[in-house]
C-alpha positions as CSV (number, residue, x, y, z in Angstrom):
1,M,-121.7,-101.0,62.6
2,L,-119.8,-104.2,63.5
3,K,-116.5,-102.4,62.7
4,L,-117.4,-99.6,65.1
5,L,-118.2,-102.1,67.9
6,F,-114.9,-104.0,67.2
7,F,-112.7,-100.8,67.3
8,G,-114.6,-99.5,70.4
9,A,-113.9,-102.8,72.2
10,L,-110.3,-102.7,71.1
11,A,-109.8,-99.1,72.2
12,Y,-111.3,-100.0,75.6
13,F,-108.9,-102.9,76.2
14,V,-105.9,-100.9,75.0
15,F,-106.9,-98.2,77.5
16,R,-107.3,-100.6,80.4
17,F,-103.9,-102.2,79.6
18,V,-102.2,-98.8,79.5
19,Q,-103.8,-97.8,82.8
20,K,-102.7,-101.1,84.4
21,M,-99.1,-100.7,83.2
22,R,-99.0,-97.1,84.3
23,L,-100.3,-97.8,87.8
24,S,-98.0,-100.8,88.4
25,G,-94.9,-99.1,87.0
26,G,-94.6,-101.7,84.3
27,R,-94.4,-104.5,86.8
28,D,-96.8,-107.4,86.9
29,R,-99.4,-106.8,89.7
30,G,-98.9,-110.4,90.8
31,N,-95.6,-109.5,92.2
32,T,-96.2,-107.5,95.4
33,A,-92.5,-107.0,96.2
34,L,-91.2,-103.4,96.4
35,G,-88.5,-104.1,93.9
36,P,-84.8,-103.9,94.6
37,V,-84.1,-102.6,98.0
38,D,-80.6,-101.5,98.9
39,E,-78.9,-103.2,101.8
40,M,-78.3,-101.0,104.9
41,V,-74.8,-100.9,106.5
42,Q,-73.8,-99.4,109.8
43,Y,-71.7,-96.3,109.7
44,P,-68.8,-96.8,112.2
45,N,-68.5,-93.2,113.4
46,C,-72.0,-92.5,114.5
47,M,-73.4,-96.1,114.5
48,I,-76.2,-95.1,112.1
49,Y,-77.3,-97.1,109.1
50,I,-76.9,-95.9,105.5
51,P,-77.7,-97.4,102.1
52,K,-74.8,-99.6,101.0
53,G,-75.1,-98.5,97.3
54,G,-74.5,-94.8,98.1
55,A,-71.9,-95.3,100.8
56,I,-68.2,-94.4,100.6
57,R,-66.1,-97.6,101.0
58,K,-62.8,-97.7,102.8
59,T,-60.7,-100.8,103.6
60,V,-58.7,-100.7,106.8
61,G,-56.7,-103.7,108.0
62,G,-58.4,-106.0,105.5
63,E,-61.9,-104.9,106.8
64,T,-64.2,-102.9,104.6
65,H,-66.0,-100.0,106.3
66,F,-68.8,-97.9,104.9
67,F,-69.2,-94.1,105.3
68,C,-71.7,-91.4,104.5
69,S,-69.1,-89.0,103.0
70,Q,-65.4,-88.8,102.1
71,A,-64.8,-86.5,105.1
72,C,-66.1,-89.1,107.5
73,A,-64.1,-91.8,105.8
74,D,-60.9,-89.7,106.2
75,A,-61.7,-89.0,109.9
76,F,-62.2,-92.7,110.8
77,Q,-59.4,-94.1,113.0
78,P,-59.9,-97.7,114.1
79,K,-56.9,-97.8,116.5
80,G,-57.8,-99.8,119.6
81,G,-61.5,-99.6,118.6
82,H,-61.5,-95.8,119.1
83,K,-63.9,-94.1,116.7
84,T,-63.8,-90.4,116.1
85,R,-66.4,-88.0,114.8
86,P,-65.3,-86.0,111.8
87,Y,-66.6,-82.6,113.0
88,G,-65.8,-82.1,116.6
């Protein structure tokens, strides 16, 4: 009878531990941060913000610019501060 009680309690604690890990995504619940958040950079053609990790990088005149696509990077012309839109 004591063995049954011991294994029942052990199964309960294992179940609770698995539930806690599944709900927290494997992170400790004491850490309320959202996790790694990608830095946002301003897209020079339309002046919108895009995630830096997924942006296309292009260095022009020693300055790095970030773009949403290769077509937008190719259309960018920084002459005299003039910015062009890639499609029209």
